[in-house]
C-alpha positions in Angstrom: 0.0 0.0 0.0 2.8 2.4 0.9 4.6 1.7 -2.4 1.4 2.4 -4.3 0.9 5.7 -2.6 4.4 6.8 -3.5 4.0 6.0 -7.2 4.0 8.8 -9.7 4.5 8.6 -13.5 7.2 10.2 -15.5 7.0 10.3 -19.3 10.3 10.0 -21.0 10.4 12.3 -23.9 12.9 10.4 -26.0 11.4 6.9 -25.6 7.8 7.9 -25.0 7.7 5.6 -22.1 6.2 5.8 -18.6 8.2 4.9 -15.5 8.2 5.7 -11.8 9.9 7.9 -9.2 9.2 8.2 -5.5 7.5 11.2 -4.0 4.1 11.8 -2.3 1.3 11.3 -4.8 -1.7 9.2 -5.5 -2.6 7.9 -9.0 -5.9 9.8 -9.2 -4.1 13.1 -8.5 -1.9 12.5 -11.5 -2.6 14.0 -15.0 -2.0 11.3 -17.6 -2.4 13.5 -20.7 1.0 14.8 -21.8 -0.6 17.7 -23.8 -2.5 18.9 -20.7 0.8 18.9 -18.7 2.7 20.8 -21.4 -0.1 23.3 -21.7 0.1 23.9 -18.0 3.8 24.8 -18.4 2.9 27.2 -21.2 0.3 28.9 -19.1 2.5 29.1 -16.0 6.0 29.9 -17.3 7.4 31.6 -14.1 9.3 28.6 -12.7 11.3 27.9 -9.5 14.7 26.7 -10.9 16.6 24.8 -8.3 20.0 23.0 -8.1 22.6 21.8 -5.7 26.3 22.8 -5.2 29.2 20.4 -4.8 28.9 21.0 -1.1 25.2 19.8 -1.2 24.0 23.4 -0.6 20.7 24.1 -2.4 20.2 27.1 -4.7 17.1 28.5 -6.3 15.8 31.3 -8.4 12.6 32.2 -10.2 12.6 32.9 -13.9 10.2 32.8 -16.9 11.0 29.9 -19.2 9.7 28.6 -22.5 9.2 24.9 -23.3 9.7 23.8 -26.9 10.1 20.6 -28.8 13.0 20.0 -31.2 13.9 16.7 -32.8 11.6 14.7 -30.5 13.2 16.3 -27.4 11.9 18.9 -25.0 13.9 22.0 -23.9 13.4 24.8 -21.4 15.0 28.1 -22.3 15.5 31.3 -20.3 18.1 33.6 -18.8 19.5 34.5 -15.4 21.8 37.1 -13.9 25.5 36.3 -14.1 27.7 35.8 -11.0 24.9 34.8 -8.7 25.1 31.8 -6.4 22.8 29.8 -8.7 24.8 30.8 -11.9 28.0 29.5 -10.3 26.3 26.3 -9.1 24.7 25.5 -12.5 28.1 26.0 -14.2 29.5 23.1 -12.1 26.4 20.9 -11.7 24.0 20.9 -14.6 21.3 18.8 -12.9 18.4 21.1 -12.3 14.7 20.9 -11.3 12.2 23.4 -12.5 8.9 23.7 -10.6 5.8 25.1 -12.2 2.8 26.0 -10.1 -0.7 27.6 -10.4 -3.1 29.2 -8.0 -4.0 27.0 -5.1 -6.5 27.0 -2.3 -7.7 25.6 1.0 -10.5 23.1 1.0 -12.5 22.8 4.2 -13.7 19.3 5.3 -17.0 21.1 6.3 -17.8 21.0 2.6 -17.7 17.2 2.4 -20.7 15.0 2.7 -19.0 13.6 5.8 -17.2 16.5 7.5 -15.6 14.4 10.3 -12.2 14.3 8.7 -9.2 16.4 7.9 -9.3 19.5 5.6 -6.9 19.7 2.8 -5.3 21.9 0.0 -6.0 21.7 -3.7 -3.2 22.6 -6.1 -1.5 21.8 -9.4 2.2 21.4 -9.8 4.6 20.2 -12.5 8.2 19.2 -11.9 10.7 19.1 -14.8 14.1 17.6 -14.4 16.9 18.2 -16.9 20.5 19.0 -17.8 21.3 22.7 -18.1 23.8 24.3 -20.4 24.6 27.9 -20.9 24.3 29.5 -24.4 26.7 31.9 -26.2 25.9 35.5 -27.0 24.0 34.6 -30.1 21.8 32.2 -28.1 21.2 34.8 -25.5 20.0 37.3 -28.1 17.6 34.7 -29.6 16.2 34.0 -26.1 15.8 37.7 -25.3 14.0 38.3 -28.7 11.7 35.5 -28.1 11.0 36.4 -24.4 10.3 40.1 -25.0 8.1 39.5 -28.0 6.1 36.8 -26.3 5.3 38.7 -23.2 4.4 41.8 -25.2 1.8 39.6 -26.9 3.6 39.7 -30.3 3.4 43.5 -30.5 6.5 44.3 -32.6 5.8 48.1 -32.1 6.4 47.9 -28.4 9.3 50.0 -27.2 10.4 47.2 -24.8 10.9 44.3 -27.1 14.6 43.5 -27.8 14.7 44.7 -31.4 13.5 48.2 -30.3 16.1 48.7 -27.5 19.1 50.9 -28.0 22.5 49.2 -28.8 24.0 50.8 -25.7 21.3 49.4 -23.5 21.6 45.9 -25.1 25.4 45.9 -24.6 25.0 46.6 -20.9 22.2 44.0 -20.6 24.2 41.2 -22.4 27.1 41.7 -20.0 24.9 41.2 -17.0 22.9 38.1 -17.9 23.4 34.7 -19.5 20.9 32.4 -21.4 20.5 28.8 -20.7 18.9 25.7 -22.2 17.7 22.7 -20.2 17.3 19.4 -22.0 14.3 17.7 -20.3 14.9 14.3 -18.9 11.7 13.7 -16.9 8.4 15.4 -16.1 6.1 14.6 -13.2 3.0 16.3 -11.8 0.5 16.4 -9.1 -3.0 17.8 -10.0 -4.7 17.5 -6.6 -8.3 18.5 -7.3 -10.4 16.4 -4.9 -10.6 13.5 -7.4 -10.9 11.1 -4.5 -14.2 12.7 -3.2 -17.7 11.4 -3.7 -19.8 13.3 -6.3 -21.8 15.2 -3.7 -18.7 16.5 -2.0 -16.9 17.2 -5.2 -19.6 19.5 -6.5 -20.1 21.2 -3.2 -16.4 22.0 -3.1 -16.7 23.6 -6.5 -19.6 25.7 -5.3 -17.8 26.8 -2.2 -14.6 27.7 -4.1 -16.6 29.7 -6.6 -17.6 31.9 -3.7 -14.0 32.6 -2.9 -11.4 34.9 -4.5 -9.5 34.4 -7.8 -7.5 31.4 -6.5 -10.6 29.5 -5.4 -12.4 30.3 -8.7 -9.4 29.0 -10.7 -9.3 25.7 -8.9 -13.1 25.4 -9.1 -12.9 25.8 -12.9 -10.2 23.1 -13.1 -12.4 20.8 -11.1 -15.4 21.5 -13.2 -13.5 20.6 -16.4 -12.9 17.1 -14.9 -16.4 16.5 -13.4 -17.8 14.5 -16.4 -14.8 12.3 -16.6 -14.9 11.5 -13.0 -18.6 10.8 -12.6 -20.3 10.4 -15.9 -18.0 8.0 -17.8 -20.1 4.8 -18.0 -17.4 2.7 -19.8 -15.0 2.5 -16.9 -14.8 3.0 -13.1 -13.2 6.0 -11.5 -10.4 3.8 -10.0 -9.5 2.1 -13.3 -9.2 5.5 -15.1 -6.5 6.6 -12.8 -4.4 3.4 -12.6 -0.9 3.6 -14.1 
């Protein structure tokens, strides 16, 4: 039973296979659709990027990144400040973990059909492991062009996109930052959205969350998207749908 609780899938991009790692998770809190997971990353690009030094000291930063597929491989690209602790660590140890999260919210057990149990927290999170390498100046320029144009919603007339910045400013900028590329080796996720609750509790949680602020409404919408799959699929049981 303990081993089953610990199981979580990883899809290997190169071999298109599923395997397992060990972390807290339950099968029904795991999103099996690769495209849904990748879309989550696209929608929440501001990632925690973490690594570990040769002295086993953890480092972390938060940066916007892009995920893209090239030659049947997935890559994350972004940039960081030079001469920071994480820059120095990533130069020596390329093994990194990028964590993507969305809004999250408290769920009260008083909303369950049986309220005599613990309350919980609903959230969605994707962990991406990979090998980081730093890019040359040409690579940095390409990353900056892509980043600025993307977050300015493709507006090529914006004064803040890379192509519209002064050469003097760009030269100072390039000396201060460095671009990176992470070849993805594994992706795992937890989409904990009350999938283990009975139908009455599930829909009551949605109603209560819709009365909350923006975070609650976000989770309520994600739960509503999955309602028909959880309770109206006549071809298979809820348990079998979430088995690995």
